[in-house]
LUMMI-131503 format. One record per residue (C-alpha): residue number from 1; residue in one letter; chain; y, z, x. Coordinates in nm, 3 decimals. Layout:
N
(NUM "A" "A" (Y Z X)) ...
//
This chain:
493
(1 "M" "A" (-5.976 5.237 1.331)) (2 "E" "A" (-6.012 5.573 1.159)) (3 "T" "A" (-5.895 5.623 0.795)) (4 "P" "A" (-5.809 5.979 0.771)) (5 "V" "A" (-5.808 6.165 0.426)) (6 "L" "A" (-5.444 6.164 0.335)) (7 "Q" "A" (-5.423 6.532 0.204)) (8 "K" "A" (-5.173 6.773 0.313)) (9 "A" "A" (-5.332 7.066 0.473)) (10 "E" "A" (-5.112 7.403 0.419)) (11 "A" "A" (-4.937 7.528 0.755)) (12 "P" "A" (-5.162 7.748 0.949)) (13 "V" "A" (-5.122 8.104 0.887)) (14 "L" "A" (-4.999 8.295 1.211)) (15 "A" "A" (-4.854 8.621 1.272)) (16 "G" "A" (-4.608 8.446 1.515)) (17 "K" "A" (-4.460 8.155 1.282)) (18 "R" "A" (-4.227 8.016 1.559)) (19 "L" "A" (-4.565 7.913 1.737)) (20 "F" "A" (-4.598 7.600 1.503)) (21 "R" "A" (-4.371 7.360 1.628)) (22 "S" "A" (-4.341 6.990 1.506)) (23 "F" "A" (-4.056 6.887 1.751)) (24 "A" "A" (-4.083 6.794 2.118)) (25 "Y" "A" (-3.913 7.039 2.383)) (26 "V" "A" (-3.661 6.854 2.641)) (27 "D" "A" (-3.392 7.051 2.813)) (28 "G" "A" (-3.453 7.352 2.680)) (29 "K" "A" (-3.396 7.212 2.301)) (30 "W" "A" (-3.595 7.105 2.006)) (31 "V" "A" (-3.560 6.768 1.971)) (32 "A" "A" (-3.660 6.504 1.707)) (33 "N" "A" (-3.701 6.137 1.716)) (34 "T" "A" (-3.363 6.000 1.640)) (35 "A" "A" (-3.492 5.758 1.385)) (36 "G" "A" (-3.671 6.047 1.234)) (37 "E" "A" (-4.008 5.887 1.330)) (38 "T" "A" (-4.286 6.101 1.356)) (39 "F" "A" (-4.665 6.072 1.363)) (40 "P" "A" (-4.951 6.314 1.154)) (41 "V" "A" (-5.203 6.503 1.315)) (42 "F" "A" (-5.517 6.615 1.111)) (43 "D" "A" (-5.815 6.866 1.118)) (44 "P" "A" (-6.097 6.706 1.247)) (45 "A" "A" (-6.343 6.943 1.067)) (46 "T" "A" (-6.150 6.867 0.676)) (47 "Q" "A" (-5.963 6.527 0.794)) (48 "Q" "A" (-5.668 6.708 0.593)) (49 "Q" "A" (-5.326 6.663 0.772)) (50 "I" "A" (-5.168 6.963 0.931)) (51 "G" "A" (-4.836 6.827 0.980)) (52 "D" "A" (-4.606 6.585 1.141)) (53 "V" "A" (-4.500 6.572 1.503)) (54 "A" "A" (-4.173 6.400 1.649)) (55 "K" "A" (-4.264 6.042 1.801)) (56 "L" "A" (-4.034 6.053 2.052)) (57 "N" "A" (-3.933 5.694 2.238)) (58 "D" "A" (-3.893 5.542 2.583)) (59 "T" "A" (-3.526 5.640 2.608)) (60 "E" "A" (-3.600 6.006 2.478)) (61 "S" "A" (-3.898 5.986 2.737)) (62 "R" "A" (-3.648 5.933 3.015)) (63 "M" "A" (-3.404 6.171 2.909)) (64 "A" "A" (-3.696 6.440 2.961)) (65 "V" "A" (-3.706 6.309 3.327)) (66 "D" "A" (-3.325 6.316 3.343)) (67 "A" "A" (-3.320 6.695 3.255)) (68 "A" "A" (-3.622 6.744 3.501)) (69 "H" "A" (-3.451 6.611 3.765)) (70 "R" "A" (-3.098 6.770 3.695)) (71 "S" "A" (-3.284 7.124 3.701)) (72 "F" "A" (-3.502 7.081 4.005)) (73 "P" "A" (-3.260 7.181 4.298)) (74 "A" "A" (-3.176 7.512 4.113)) (75 "W" "A" (-3.551 7.566 4.014)) (76 "S" "A" (-3.672 7.502 4.393)) (77 "A" "A" (-3.414 7.738 4.513)) (78 "F" "A" (-3.559 8.027 4.313)) (79 "L" "A" (-3.679 8.254 4.536)) (80 "P" "A" (-4.075 8.260 4.495)) (81 "Q" "A" (-4.072 8.592 4.358)) (82 "Q" "A" (-3.847 8.495 4.108)) (83 "R" "A" (-4.059 8.237 3.965)) (84 "A" "A" (-4.348 8.438 4.000)) (85 "T" "A" (-4.163 8.703 3.748)) (86 "I" "A" (-4.113 8.452 3.487)) (87 "L" "A" (-4.478 8.285 3.528)) (88 "R" "A" (-4.610 8.631 3.479)) (89 "R" "A" (-4.410 8.680 3.183)) (90 "W" "A" (-4.536 8.343 3.041)) (91 "F" "A" (-4.900 8.512 3.130)) (92 "E" "A" (-4.815 8.820 2.926)) (93 "L" "A" (-4.660 8.635 2.629)) (94 "I" "A" (-5.010 8.371 2.593)) (95 "A" "A" (-5.231 8.679 2.619)) (96 "G" "A" (-5.013 8.868 2.350)) (97 "N" "A" (-5.046 8.576 2.128)) (98 "R" "A" (-5.414 8.483 2.175)) (99 "E" "A" (-5.518 8.506 1.827)) (100 "D" "A" (-5.237 8.263 1.693)) (101 "L" "A" (-5.303 8.020 1.978)) (102 "A" "A" (-5.670 8.007 1.917)) (103 "Q" "A" (-5.650 7.979 1.541)) (104 "L" "A" (-5.381 7.684 1.606)) (105 "M" "A" (-5.654 7.528 1.860)) (106 "T" "A" (-5.900 7.523 1.600)) (107 "L" "A" (-5.689 7.398 1.310)) (108 "E" "A" (-5.571 7.078 1.506)) (109 "Q" "A" (-5.924 7.035 1.760)) (110 "G" "A" (-6.183 7.160 1.550)) (111 "K" "A" (-6.348 7.374 1.838)) (112 "P" "A" (-6.558 7.680 1.723)) (113 "L" "A" (-6.288 7.991 1.685)) (114 "S" "A" (-6.499 8.181 1.997)) (115 "E" "A" (-6.454 7.888 2.198)) (116 "A" "A" (-6.088 7.869 2.116)) (117 "R" "A" (-6.032 8.178 2.208)) (118 "G" "A" (-6.231 8.178 2.523)) (119 "E" "A" (-6.020 7.896 2.610)) (120 "I" "A" (-5.689 8.098 2.562)) (121 "D" "A" (-5.828 8.340 2.820)) (122 "Y" "A" (-5.931 8.042 3.037)) (123 "G" "A" (-5.560 7.894 3.018)) (124 "A" "A" (-5.409 8.223 3.060)) (125 "S" "A" (-5.567 8.296 3.375)) (126 "F" "A" (-5.429 8.016 3.559)) (127 "V" "A" (-5.079 8.116 3.457)) (128 "E" "A" (-5.173 8.473 3.598)) (129 "F" "A" (-5.362 8.325 3.927)) (130 "Y" "A" (-5.023 8.094 4.018)) (131 "A" "A" (-4.801 8.354 3.932)) (132 "E" "A" (-4.929 8.534 4.227)) (133 "E" "A" (-4.999 8.230 4.418)) (134 "A" "A" (-4.615 8.142 4.363)) (135 "K" "A" (-4.530 8.395 4.664)) (136 "R" "A" (-4.741 8.261 4.886)) (137 "P" "A" (-4.697 7.932 5.079)) (138 "N" "A" (-4.501 8.066 5.385)) (139 "I" "A" (-4.348 7.864 5.654)) (140 "E" "A" (-4.647 7.826 5.936)) (141 "G" "A" (-4.547 7.893 6.276)) (142 "V" "A" (-4.740 7.666 6.508)) (143 "T" "A" (-4.793 7.665 6.910)) (144 "S" "A" (-4.562 7.392 7.019)) (145 "H" "A" (-4.715 7.133 7.239)) (146 "L" "A" (-4.357 7.084 7.400)) (147 "P" "A" (-4.167 7.286 7.670)) (148 "D" "A" (-3.839 7.458 7.545)) (149 "A" "A" (-3.946 7.348 7.166)) (150 "E" "A" (-4.048 7.560 6.862)) (151 "V" "A" (-4.207 7.419 6.623)) (152 "E" "A" (-4.278 7.513 6.259)) (153 "V" "A" (-4.465 7.349 5.922)) (154 "W" "A" (-4.260 7.402 5.605)) (155 "L" "A" (-4.429 7.358 5.280)) (156 "E" "A" (-4.163 7.199 4.972)) (157 "P" "A" (-4.197 7.107 4.631)) (158 "V" "A" (-4.244 6.747 4.545)) (159 "G" "A" (-3.978 6.712 4.279)) (160 "V" "A" (-4.075 6.622 3.933)) (161 "A" "A" (-4.410 6.625 3.820)) (162 "A" "A" (-4.542 6.456 3.476)) (163 "L" "A" (-4.846 6.614 3.331)) (164 "I" "A" (-5.070 6.416 3.101)) (165 "T" "A" (-5.316 6.621 2.912)) (166 "P" "A" (-5.610 6.536 2.696)) (167 "W" "A" (-5.738 6.656 2.343)) (168 "N" "A" (-6.052 6.867 2.431)) (169 "F" "A" (-5.910 7.126 2.611)) (170 "P" "A" (-5.524 7.142 2.474)) (171 "S" "A" (-5.433 7.451 2.590)) (172 "A" "A" (-5.605 7.534 2.932)) (173 "M" "A" (-5.505 7.175 3.077)) (174 "V" "A" (-5.177 7.238 3.018)) (175 "T" "A" (-5.120 7.591 3.182)) (176 "R" "A" (-5.387 7.442 3.479)) (177 "K" "A" (-5.120 7.204 3.598)) (178 "A" "A" (-4.807 7.342 3.488)) (179 "A" "A" (-4.836 7.677 3.645)) (180 "A" "A" (-4.932 7.526 3.960)) (181 "A" "A" (-4.662 7.255 3.951)) (182 "L" "A" (-4.379 7.551 3.878)) (183 "A" "A" (-4.511 7.785 4.089)) (184 "A" "A" (-4.441 7.520 4.378)) (185 "G" "A" (-4.117 7.473 4.248)) (186 "C" "A" (-4.162 7.143 4.071)) (187 "T" "A" (-4.020 7.085 3.706)) (188 "V" "A" (-4.220 6.892 3.485)) (189 "V" "A" (-4.222 6.667 3.191)) (190 "V" "A" (-4.542 6.720 2.998)) (191 "H" "A" (-4.740 6.465 2.763)) (192 "P" "A" (-5.026 6.624 2.536)) (193 "S" "A" (-5.273 6.419 2.351)) (194 "G" "A" (-5.149 6.298 1.996)) (195 "E" "A" (-5.459 6.446 1.838)) (196 "T" "A" (-5.372 6.785 1.940)) (197 "P" "A" (-4.959 6.825 2.054)) (198 "Y" "A" (-4.940 7.173 1.861)) (199 "S" "A" (-5.091 7.362 2.137)) (200 "C" "A" (-4.891 7.258 2.415)) (201 "L" "A" (-4.599 7.294 2.227)) (202 "A" "A" (-4.671 7.664 2.143)) (203 "L" "A" (-4.706 7.670 2.480)) (204 "A" "A" (-4.338 7.552 2.531)) (205 "E" "A" (-4.220 7.819 2.274)) (206 "L" "A" (-4.396 8.084 2.478)) (207 "A" "A" (-4.242 7.904 2.818)) (208 "E" "A" (-3.866 7.966 2.656)) (209 "R" "A" (-3.953 8.305 2.577)) (210 "A" "A" (-4.031 8.407 2.917)) (211 "G" "A" (-3.745 8.283 3.068)) (212 "V" "A" (-3.828 7.950 3.209)) (213 "P" "A" (-3.505 7.787 3.256)) (214 "Q" "A" (-3.365 7.505 3.053)) (215 "G" "A" (-3.467 7.121 3.143)) (216 "V" "A" (-3.767 7.281 3.389)) (217 "F" "A" (-4.030 7.240 3.105)) (218 "N" "A" (-4.052 6.944 2.916)) (219 "V" "A" (-4.291 6.844 2.638)) (220 "V" "A" (-4.270 6.483 2.531)) (221 "T" "A" (-4.469 6.402 2.237)) (222 "G" "A" (-4.554 6.042 2.095)) (223 "D" "A" (-4.729 5.731 2.186)) (224 "P" "A" (-4.853 5.743 2.537)) (225 "S" "A" (-4.784 5.373 2.612)) (226 "I" "A" (-4.455 5.479 2.521)) (227 "V" "A" (-4.362 5.829 2.659)) (228 "V" "A" (-4.606 5.778 3.006)) (229 "A" "A" (-4.479 5.408 3.091)) (230 "P" "A" (-4.128 5.527 3.180)) (231 "W" "A" (-4.231 5.805 3.378)) (232 "M" "A" (-4.468 5.592 3.593)) (233 "D" "A" (-4.163 5.305 3.680)) (234 "D" "A" (-3.900 5.611 3.789)) (235 "A" "A" (-3.924 5.722 4.120)) (236 "R" "A" (-3.769 6.062 4.045)) (237 "V" "A" (-4.129 6.131 3.922)) (238 "R" "A" (-4.273 6.229 4.259)) (239 "A" "A" (-4.642 6.338 4.091)) (240 "V" "A" (-4.857 6.265 3.823)) (241 "S" "A" (-5.144 6.495 3.704)) (242 "F" "A" (-5.398 6.328 3.435)) (243 "T" "A" (-5.642 6.481 3.293)) (244 "G" "A" (-5.881 6.204 3.073)) (245 "S" "A" (-6.115 5.881 3.092)) (246 "T" "A" (-6.170 5.695 3.413)) (247 "D" "A" (-6.050 5.374 3.271)) (248 "V" "A" (-5.705 5.525 3.186)) (249 "G" "A" (-5.696 5.698 3.563)) (250 "K" "A" (-5.743 5.363 3.707)) (251 "L" "A" (-5.450 5.240 3.518)) (252 "L" "A" (-5.252 5.495 3.635)) (253 "Y" "A" (-5.306 5.469 3.953)) (254 "R" "A" (-5.235 5.124 3.959)) (255 "Q" "A" (-4.911 5.185 3.784)) (256 "S" "A" (-4.849 5.425 4.056)) (257 "A" "A" (-4.831 5.218 4.351)) (258 "G" "A" (-4.495 5.077 4.308)) (259 "T" "A" (-4.351 5.404 4.371)) (260 "I" "A" (-4.606 5.553 4.577)) (261 "K" "A" (-4.664 5.893 4.355)) (262 "R" "A" (-4.895 6.156 4.454)) (263 "M" "A" (-5.174 6.133 4.240)) (264 "V" "A" (-5.401 6.415 4.086)) (265 "L" "A" (-5.679 6.261 3.882)) (266 "E" "A" (-5.947 6.463 3.694)) (267 "L" "A" (-6.122 6.174 3.541)) (268 "G" "A" (-6.491 6.122 3.359)) (269 "G" "A" (-6.831 6.308 3.418)) (270 "H" "A" (-7.184 6.229 3.381)) (271 "A" "A" (-7.313 6.540 3.490)) (272 "P" "A" (-7.705 6.573 3.607)) (273 "F" "A" (-7.931 6.859 3.534)) (274 "L" "A" (-8.210 6.905 3.738)) (275 "V" "A" (-8.508 7.130 3.650)) (276 "F" "A" (-8.765 7.188 3.961)) (277 "A" "A" (-9.109 7.301 3.865)) (278 "D" "A" (-9.044 7.636 4.041)) (279 "C" "A" (-8.744 7.745 3.836)) (280 "D" "A" (-8.719 8.030 3.593)) (281 "L" "A" (-8.757 7.817 3.286)) (282 "D" "A" (-8.643 8.022 3.011)) (283 "L" "A" (-8.312 8.047 3.211)) (284 "A" "A" (-8.318 7.686 3.298)) (285 "V" "A" (-8.325 7.632 2.893)) (286 "D" "A" (-8.089 7.870 2.811)) (287 "E" "A" (-7.820 7.716 3.091)) (288 "A" "A" (-7.889 7.362 2.956)) (289 "I" "A" (-7.810 7.455 2.587)) (290 "K" "A" (-7.479 7.601 2.757)) (291 "A" "A" (-7.423 7.290 2.948)) (292 "K" "A" (-7.488 7.036 2.679)) (293 "F" "A" (-7.329 7.158 2.392)) (294 "A" "A" (-7.010 7.408 2.476)) (295 "T" "A" (-6.677 7.228 2.319)) (296 "S" "A" (-6.942 7.031 2.098)) (297 "G" "A" (-7.018 6.831 2.380)) (298 "Q" "A" (-6.696 6.695 2.451)) (299 "D" "A" (-6.658 6.808 2.780)) (300 "C" "A" (-6.658 6.674 3.120)) (301 "L" "A" (-6.852 6.918 3.283)) (302 "G" "A" (-7.114 6.861 2.965)) (303 "A" "A" (-7.467 6.784 3.105)) (304 "N" "A" (-7.557 6.426 3.008)) (305 "R" "A" (-7.877 6.337 3.196)) (306 "F" "A" (-8.176 6.566 3.229)) (307 "L" "A" (-8.390 6.531 3.476)) (308 "V" "A" (-8.712 6.762 3.460)) (309 "E" "A" (-8.998 6.755 3.731)) (310 "R" "A" (-9.362 6.660 3.570)) (311 "P" "A" (-9.535 7.015 3.597)) (312 "V" "A" (-9.282 7.187 3.330)) (313 "Y" "A" (-9.154 6.859 3.183)) (314 "H" "A" (-9.319 6.904 2.816)) (315 "A" "A" (-9.276 7.276 2.809)) (316 "F" "A" (-8.898 7.210 2.913)) (317 "C" "A" (-8.827 6.959 2.613)) (318 "E" "A" (-9.039 7.161 2.365)) (319 "R" "A" (-8.851 7.460 2.437)) (320 "F" "A" (-8.499 7.288 2.447)) (321 "A" "A" (-8.579 7.088 2.122)) (322 "E" "A" (-8.688 7.430 1.973)) (323 "R" "A" (-8.345 7.604 2.037)) (324 "T" "A" (-8.115 7.268 1.957)) (325 "R" "A" (-8.273 7.303 1.594)) (326 "T" "A" (-8.142 7.648 1.573)) (327 "L" "A" (-7.766 7.525 1.665)) (328 "S" "A" (-7.528 7.586 1.346)) (329 "V" "A" (-7.299 7.328 1.258)) (330 "G" "A" (-6.975 7.333 1.079)) (331 "P" "A" (-6.583 7.388 1.086)) (332 "G" "A" (-6.469 7.599 1.390)) (333 "F" "A" (-6.335 7.829 1.153)) (334 "Q" "A" (-6.686 7.945 1.035)) (335 "D" "A" (-6.700 7.984 1.460)) (336 "P" "A" (-7.053 7.742 1.456)) (337 "D" "A" (-7.213 7.639 1.784)) (338 "I" "A" (-7.134 7.298 1.676)) (339 "G" "A" (-6.804 7.200 1.545)) (340 "P" "A" (-6.665 6.835 1.470)) (341 "L" "A" (-6.599 6.556 1.699)) (342 "M" "A" (-6.233 6.446 1.742)) (343 "N" "A" (-6.284 6.105 1.572)) (344 "S" "A" (-6.514 5.826 1.434)) (345 "Q" "A" (-6.507 5.673 1.750)) (346 "A" "A" (-6.667 5.955 1.902)) (347 "I" "A" (-6.922 5.970 1.615)) (348 "E" "A" (-6.992 5.587 1.676)) (349 "K" "A" (-7.064 5.644 2.030)) (350 "Q" "A" (-7.351 5.922 1.920)) (351 "E" "A" (-7.509 5.659 1.749)) (352 "T" "A" (-7.495 5.373 1.978)) (353 "H" "A" (-7.648 5.572 2.233)) (354 "V" "A" (-7.943 5.731 2.028)) (355 "A" "A" (-8.002 5.398 1.873)) (356 "D" "A" (-8.018 5.250 2.219)) (357 "A" "A" (-8.264 5.490 2.394)) (358 "V" "A" (-8.491 5.487 2.076)) (359 "A" "A" (-8.505 5.129 2.114)) (360 "S" "A" (-8.596 5.132 2.476)) (361 "G" "A" (-8.840 5.369 2.443)) (362 "A" "A" (-8.711 5.739 2.418)) (363 "T" "A" (-8.855 5.962 2.181)) (364 "L" "A" (-8.613 6.147 1.910)) (365 "M" "A" (-8.708 6.520 1.910)) (366 "C" "A" (-8.439 6.671 1.680)) (367 "G" "A" (-8.098 6.531 1.518)) (368 "G" "A" (-8.013 6.185 1.565)) (369 "H" "A" (-7.758 6.156 1.268)) (370 "R" "A" (-7.441 6.234 1.105)) (371 "H" "A" (-7.431 6.597 0.973)) (372 "P" "A" (-7.358 6.642 0.608)) (373 "A" "A" (-7.082 6.911 0.695)) (374 "G" "A" (-6.860 6.622 0.706)) (375 "P" "A" (-6.761 6.306 0.867)) (376 "L" "A" (-6.711 6.383 1.194)) (377 "F" "A" (-6.996 6.608 1.250)) (378 "F" "A" (-7.297 6.498 1.427)) (379 "E" "A" (-7.630 6.662 1.433)) (380 "P" "A" (-7.692 6.856 1.789)) (381 "T" "A" (-7.995 6.585 1.934)) (382 "V" "A" (-8.240 6.587 2.194)) (383 "L" "A" (-8.408 6.258 2.328)) (384 "S" "A" (-8.729 6.294 2.566)) (385 "G" "A" (-8.855 6.011 2.763)) (386 "V" "A" (-8.522 5.829 2.809)) (387 "H" "A" (-8.517 5.548 3.060)) (388 "D" "A" (-8.316 5.477 3.354)) (389 "D" "A" (-8.161 5.195 3.177)) (390 "A" "A" (-8.087 5.339 2.845)) (391 "R" "A" (-7.654 5.338 2.768)) (392 "I" "A" (-7.694 5.698 2.805)) (393 "M" "A" (-7.800 5.742 3.157)) (394 "R" "A" (-7.496 5.514 3.243)) (395 "E" "A" (-7.215 5.625 3.016)) (396 "E" "A" (-7.049 5.925 2.935)) (397 "T" "A" (-7.161 6.041 2.590)) (398 "F" "A" (-6.900 6.300 2.518)) (399 "G" "A" (-7.115 6.473 2.222)) (400 "P" "A" (-7.410 6.668 2.127)) (401 "V" "A" (-7.664 6.427 2.237)) (402 "A" "A" (-7.902 6.520 2.525)) (403 "A" "A" (-8.107 6.273 2.702)) (404 "I" "A" (-8.417 6.437 2.885)) (405 "A" "A" (-8.634 6.244 3.171)) (406 "L" "A" (-8.888 6.329 3.406)) (407 "F" "A" (-8.928 6.293 3.798)) (408 "D" "A" (-9.210 6.369 4.024)) (409 "D" "A" (-9.043 6.479 4.363)) (410 "E" "A" (-8.723 6.611 4.512)) (411 "D" "A" (-8.600 6.283 4.677)) (412 "E" "A" (-8.651 6.110 4.345)) (413 "A" "A" (-8.456 6.381 4.159)) (414 "L" "A" (-8.158 6.366 4.359)) (415 "R" "A" (-8.157 5.967 4.462)) (416 "R" "A" (-8.152 5.922 4.036)) (417 "A" "A" (-7.865 6.215 4.026)) (418 "N" "A" (-7.640 6.014 4.260)) (419 "D" "A" (-7.687 5.686 4.120)) (420 "T" "A" (-7.370 5.699 3.897)) (421 "E" "A" (-7.017 5.612 3.953)) (422 "Y" "A" (-6.917 5.943 3.869)) (423 "G" "A" (-6.931 6.269 4.072)) (424 "L" "A" (-6.775 6.596 3.875)) (425 "V" "A" (-7.033 6.848 3.855)) (426 "A" "A" (-7.413 6.856 3.900)) (427 "Y" "A" (-7.638 7.152 3.771)) (428 "V" "A" (-7.946 7.240 3.965)) (429 "H" "A" (-8.239 7.485 3.856)) (430 "T" "A" (-8.474 7.602 4.142)) (431 "S" "A" (-8.599 7.880 4.312)) (432 "D" "A" (-8.624 7.761 4.663)) (433 "P" "A" (-8.337 7.828 4.890)) (434 "R" "A" (-8.405 7.575 5.119)) (435 "R" "A" (-8.424 7.320 4.822)) (436 "I" "A" (-8.075 7.452 4.715)) (437 "Y" "A" (-7.953 7.421 5.029)) (438 "R" "A" (-8.040 7.044 5.061)) (439 "A" "A" (-7.978 6.995 4.683)) (440 "S" "A" (-7.602 7.139 4.749)) (441 "R" "A" (-7.548 6.931 5.057)) (442 "L" "A" (-7.713 6.602 4.951)) (443 "L" "A" (-7.586 6.543 4.573)) (444 "Q" "A" (-7.262 6.381 4.552)) (445 "F" "A" (-7.061 6.604 4.335)) (446 "G" "A" (-6.774 6.781 4.363)) (447 "M" "A" (-6.882 7.074 4.219)) (448 "V" "A" (-7.261 7.214 4.212)) (449 "A" "A" (-7.347 7.482 3.997)) (450 "V" "A" (-7.703 7.637 4.123)) (451 "N" "A" (-7.895 7.848 3.840)) (452 "R" "A" (-7.600 7.869 3.617)) (453 "T" "A" (-7.375 7.666 3.378)) (454 "K" "A" (-7.033 7.856 3.385)) (455 "V" "A" (-6.872 7.769 3.770)) (456 "T" "A" (-6.493 7.705 3.646)) (457 "G" "A" (-6.171 7.968 3.702)) (458 "A" "A" (-5.848 7.995 3.858)) (459 "P" "A" (-5.939 8.062 4.190)) (460 "I" "A" (-6.184 7.758 4.219)) (461 "P" "A" (-6.100 7.403 4.318)) (462 "F" "A" (-6.171 7.216 4.026)) (463 "G" "A" (-6.243 6.849 4.089)) (464 "G" "A" (-6.489 6.558 4.179)) (465 "M" "A" (-6.588 6.280 4.363)) (466 "K" "A" (-6.598 5.904 4.336)) (467 "Q" "A" (-6.448 5.767 4.018)) (468 "S" "A" (-6.433 6.128 3.892)) (469 "G" "A" (-6.106 6.144 4.024)) (470 "L" "A" (-5.849 6.274 4.322)) (471 "G" "A" (-5.731 6.598 4.405)) (472 "R" "A" (-5.807 6.941 4.294)) (473 "E" "A" (-5.691 7.177 4.019)) (474 "G" "A" (-5.666 7.574 4.072)) (475 "A" "A" (-5.718 7.753 4.375)) (476 "R" "A" (-5.456 7.717 4.622)) (477 "M" "A" (-5.538 7.335 4.664)) (478 "G" "A" (-5.396 7.290 4.328)) (479 "M" "A" (-5.061 7.418 4.425)) (480 "A" "A" (-5.058 7.179 4.760)) (481 "D" "A" (-5.100 6.864 4.562)) (482 "F" "A" (-4.749 6.939 4.411)) (483 "M" "A" (-4.612 7.030 4.741)) (484 "D" "A" (-4.499 6.809 5.076)) (485 "V" "A" (-4.550 6.932 5.439)) (486 "K" "A" (-4.243 6.923 5.630)) (487 "Y" "A" (-4.279 6.941 5.990)) (488 "V" "A" (-3.947 7.094 6.196)) (489 "C" "A" (-3.934 7.077 6.584)) (490 "R" "A" (-3.659 7.247 6.730)) (491 "D" "A" (-3.510 7.247 7.104)) (492 "W" "A" (-3.349 7.537 7.213)) (493 "A" "A" (-3.274 7.404 7.520)) 
//
C-alpha cells in the first residue's frame, strides 16, 4: 500500500470557492457521515493532502437510492423540453467555470493543466449534446400487422441509474453518463473514485445551481465496496453504468444478476497501433505520440502495442524514440507533456513491464525508470523488438511505456492486433484505401481510428467489443441504455 506524505496542502484558490466541496450530495443536501468518518485525498504530484471527504456508510448509500427513487416519478414526468432547459443551464455553468474545474482536476488527478481544460470542454459537450437529445425520443408509429389495431412503440426511462466513475477522467465520465441518464428521465446515484472525488462534487454544486431538482442527482462518496454493494442488491436500481477495470466490471456484472439490471460497462483496453509501410511516416509518429502519452498514458484508449511493418520499422522506432526523449515531465500545474501517475501501484507496473520486456529480449531505447520529479513520476519510455509473449503485449500498461514490434504482412498484423481479450479501439496508419476498408472490417474493436488519434466526442457511440465492455456511451445509443422499450397495441374495434 502507498504511504502518502502526510502534509496538508492548502485548499485550492478558486474563483468560485463553493466548488470545493468535501461533503457528499444526497437528496439536495450536502451531507457528512453520521459518525463523522472521512477519507483523505492527495495531490499525486506532491503527495500532499488536499483535504478530507465524507466517507458515507451503507445506510447512507441506501438513503441516496431512496431519494432517487422518490424523485423519479416527478422527474420522468417533466416535459422533455424542461429537462433540456435544465441540462442546458448545467452545460453553461460548467463552461463558465472551466478554469476552476480544470484547476481542481489537476490538483487531485495530476493531469497537465491544458489536458484538464480539454477534459472540461469534452465533459461539457456531453451535457450540451444530451440537452438537445432530451427532446428527441418520440413515440414511434408502426404499421400494424393486425386488423383494427393501432401499434405504437414508446421509450420510457428505466428508473434509478447507478453511475460508477474512474479517477483518470473524473469530470467527463460523470457528465457522459449522467447527462444521458438525466435526459432520458432517469434519476441517478453517482459514486466517484475516492482518489478524485472533488471534480464530481463540483459538478453536483453546478447541477444544483442549474435547477436539477432535489433527489434527482446524488453523489455518494466513500469506500466502493460499502457504497456500491447496496446498489447492486437493490431492485430499485434498474441500470448501472461503470467505467473501470475489466476485473471490477466482471464483478459488477455477476452482482447484477440477482436483479437483472441494465449494464453499461466501459472496461479495459489494449489498443494496437498498426503502421504500414505505405503510410505518411511523419504523421504516424505524430499521432503515435498522442495515442501513447495523452493523460500520461493513463487512458483506456492509449496505444499499448505498436506493430510496424518491416520496411519502415527502424525509421519509426528512431523517430518515435527521438520525439519521446523531448517530452517534458513534471507537476500538472507546470503544464508538462507527462504528469504524475495516480499511485505507487501504477509506478510498479511500469517497472515490471519494462523489466519483463527487456528480459525477454526487447531493447530499451529511452526512459525505463522513475523520474526525479517525484515518487509518482515515470520517464516516458520506448521499448523496441518486444516479443508477443512479454507481459506488456498482453496486459494494459496504463502508463507512459510504449512497446514496439515488427510485422511482415497485413494478415499477420491484423491477426496479432486481434489476439487480445480486449476490443476497445485500434489505430491504423496506411494510405491504401482498400487496406483501410479491410482493416476497418476485420479489426475486432468497437472503434477504429484511421490516420488519426482523436476520435471521441459527444455524437459518437463510445464502447468496445469482447471484454472491453457492454453498451455504448455518447450518441443516441448512450441515451437508449437508460430507456425501456414499451410496445402498445390498441384495438379500436
